[in-house]
C-alpha positions in Angstrom: 0.0 0.0 0.0 1.0 3.6 -0.5 -0.2 6.3 1.9 -0.4 9.9 0.6 -0.5 12.6 3.2 -0.9 15.5 0.8 -4.5 16.1 1.8 -3.7 16.5 5.5 -3.3 19.8 7.3 -0.4 20.3 9.8 -0.5 23.3 12.1 3.1 24.1 13.2 2.2 27.6 14.5 2.2 26.5 18.1 3.6 29.7 19.5 2.1 32.3 17.3 4.6 32.9 14.5 5.6 30.6 11.7 8.9 31.3 9.9 9.9 30.2 6.4 11.7 27.1 7.7 8.6 25.9 9.5 6.6 26.4 6.3 9.1 24.3 4.3 8.9 21.6 6.9 5.1 21.6 6.8 5.1 21.3 3.0 7.6 18.5 3.1 5.5 16.5 5.5 2.3 17.2 3.5 3.8 15.7 0.3 5.5 12.8 2.0 4.6 9.3 0.9 5.4 6.1 2.9 5.8 3.0 0.8 4.7 -0.1 2.7 5.5 -2.6 0.0 4.8 -6.1 1.4 7.7 -8.4 2.1 7.1 -11.2 -0.4 9.1 -13.6 -2.6 7.8 -11.9 -5.7 9.9 -8.8 -4.8 13.0 -11.0 -4.8 12.1 -12.3 -8.2 11.7 -8.8 -9.5 15.2 -7.9 -8.4 16.7 -11.2 -9.7 15.2 -10.4 -13.2 16.9 -7.0 -13.3 20.3 -8.2 -12.3 23.0 -9.0 -14.8 25.3 -11.6 -13.2 28.2 -10.6 -15.4 28.3 -7.2 -13.6 29.5 -6.0 -10.2 27.0 -4.3 -7.9 26.7 -2.1 -4.9 23.1 -2.0 -3.9 20.8 -0.5 -1.3 17.6 -2.5 -1.0 14.4 -1.7 0.8 14.0 -4.9 2.6 10.8 -5.7 0.7 12.0 -9.3 0.5 13.7 -11.7 2.8 17.4 -11.7 1.7 17.6 -15.5 1.6 14.8 -15.4 -1.1 17.1 -13.5 -3.4 19.5 -16.5 -3.5 16.7 -18.8 -4.6 15.3 -16.3 -7.0 18.7 -15.8 -8.7 19.2 -19.5 -9.0 15.7 -19.9 -10.6 15.5 -16.8 -12.8 19.1 -16.9 -14.0 19.2 -20.7 -14.3 22.4 -20.8 -12.2 24.0 -24.2 -11.8 26.9 -23.7 -9.4 29.2 -26.5 -8.4 28.9 -25.3 -4.8 27.2 -22.5 -2.9 28.7 -21.2 0.4 26.5 -19.1 2.6 27.2 -17.5 5.9 24.6 -15.8 8.2 24.1 -15.0 11.8 20.8 -16.9 11.7 18.0 -18.1 9.5 14.3 -19.0 9.6 12.5 -22.3 8.9 11.4 -20.6 5.6 15.1 -20.1 4.7 15.7 -23.8 5.5 12.9 -24.7 3.0 14.5 -22.4 0.4 17.9 -24.1 0.6 16.1 -27.5 0.2 14.3 -26.1 -2.8 17.7 -25.1 -4.3 19.0 -28.7 -4.0 15.8 -30.5 -4.9 14.5 -28.4 -7.8 17.1 -25.9 -8.9 20.0 -28.4 -9.3 22.5 -27.0 -6.8 24.6 -30.1 -6.0 26.2 -28.8 -2.8 25.4 -26.1 -0.2 27.7 -25.2 2.7 26.0 -23.1 5.3 27.9 -21.4 8.2 25.8 -20.1 11.1 26.7 -18.4 14.4 27.4 -20.1 17.7 24.8 -17.7 19.2 22.1 -18.8 16.8 22.9 -22.5 17.3 22.6 -22.1 21.0 19.4 -20.1 21.0 17.7 -22.4 18.4 19.1 -25.7 19.6 15.5 -26.9 20.5 13.7 -25.2 17.7 15.2 -24.6 14.2 18.3 -26.7 14.6 16.3 -30.0 14.9 14.3 -28.8 11.9 17.5 -28.2 9.9 18.8 -31.7 10.8 15.5 -33.2 9.6 15.2 -31.3 6.4 18.9 -31.5 5.4 19.1 -35.2 6.0 19.8 -37.1 2.8 20.6 -33.9 0.9 24.1 -32.5 0.2 23.6 -29.5 2.6 26.3 -29.1 5.3 26.3 -26.8 8.3 29.2 -25.4 10.3 29.0 -23.4 13.5 31.4 -20.7 14.6 31.4 -17.2 16.1 30.2 -15.8 12.8 28.7 -12.4 12.1 29.6 -12.3 8.4 27.0 -12.3 5.6 28.4 -13.9 2.5 27.2 -15.9 -0.5 29.9 -17.4 -2.7 28.7 -19.0 -5.9 31.3 -21.4 -7.2 30.5 -21.7 -10.9 32.0 -23.4 -13.9 32.6 -20.2 -15.9 32.7 -17.3 -13.5 32.4 -17.5 -9.7 31.1 -14.5 -7.8 30.7 -13.3 -4.2 27.9 -11.4 -2.6 28.3 -9.7 0.7 26.6 -7.1 2.8 24.5 -6.4 5.9 21.6 -8.8 5.5 21.2 -12.2 7.2 19.3 -14.8 5.3 16.1 -14.0 7.3 16.5 -10.2 7.2 13.5 -8.3 5.9 11.7 -5.0 6.2 14.9 -3.0 6.8 17.2 -1.0 4.7 20.0 -3.4 3.7 23.1 -3.1 1.6 25.0 -5.7 -0.4 27.7 -5.8 -3.0 28.6 -8.4 -5.7 32.0 -8.9 -7.1 33.6 -11.3 -9.7 37.2 -10.3 -8.7 39.0 -13.7 -8.8 41.4 -12.8 -5.9 38.5 -11.7 -3.7 36.5 -14.8 -4.5 39.5 -17.1 -3.8 40.3 -15.3 -0.6 36.7 -15.8 0.6 36.7 -19.4 -0.5 39.9 -20.2 1.5 38.2 -18.9 4.6 34.8 -20.6 4.1 36.2 -24.0 3.0 38.5 -24.0 6.0 35.6 -23.3 8.4 33.6 -26.1 6.7 36.5 -28.6 7.1 37.1 -27.8 10.7 33.6 -27.0 12.2 31.0 -28.9 10.2 28.4 -30.2 12.6 25.7 -31.4 10.2 26.6 -33.4 7.1 23.4 -33.7 5.3 24.4 -36.2 2.6 25.2 -38.9 5.3 22.7 -37.6 7.8 25.5 -37.2 10.4 25.4 -34.7 13.2 28.9 -34.1 14.5 28.5 -31.7 17.4 31.8 -32.6 18.9 33.2 -30.4 16.2 31.6 -27.4 18.0 34.9 -26.6 19.9 37.6 -24.0 19.4 35.3 -22.0 17.1 35.1 -18.8 19.2 37.1 -15.7 20.0 40.9 -15.9 19.7 40.9 -19.6 18.6 38.6 -18.8 15.7 40.7 -15.8 14.6 43.9 -17.8 14.8 42.4 -20.6 12.7 40.9 -18.1 10.2 44.4 -16.6 9.6 45.7 -20.1 8.9 42.9 -20.9 6.5 43.7 -17.7 4.5 47.3 -18.8 4.1 46.4 -22.1 2.6 46.2 -22.7 -1.2 
């Protein structure tokens, strides 16, 4: 919906006199419009249609879609068939879980590697974590846990891999968000060394074999994590 306030009257003359600055403020408010575009998957589809995946982007988005939906929408509308998809997020919703399953079952993504935060894993251990284990079982979707606050999506493709990064978690919506997309090979390789290292060391759910390996949930915080990350970035 779009609300138009132009027909409303605002009396700013509370103390008798109204100067020019007050009049300008009043006119600004009278003509203001608030756009309450609903948060729906179709908005992510609209954005995916407009994007050229050969180009780099820096984008401010309105939050009219859940950011995790954009990954599924890009995969669908651009017929992406990556070898692997790496995703990091502070947390995610059950709908995000379903979206990742859709990408493996219907959109031909052979492997998804998901990195979530220790905080989220702790808070959701009796809620969304069991749902993730159930839904990822038998599918090549792996989950690692560490002290993560990064938001990345690395598409490892046959022809040209690319990296998306920004402010939004997979479940983020209804907020101003920012993200960038780059094809720079050195940046993509840098991110892949970090992400693949985290997956090797701290995977706790291996969907393809239905394993849960929560004993790996150690040494993944604070200084131990930073030390390990530095080592990952040195590896070829």
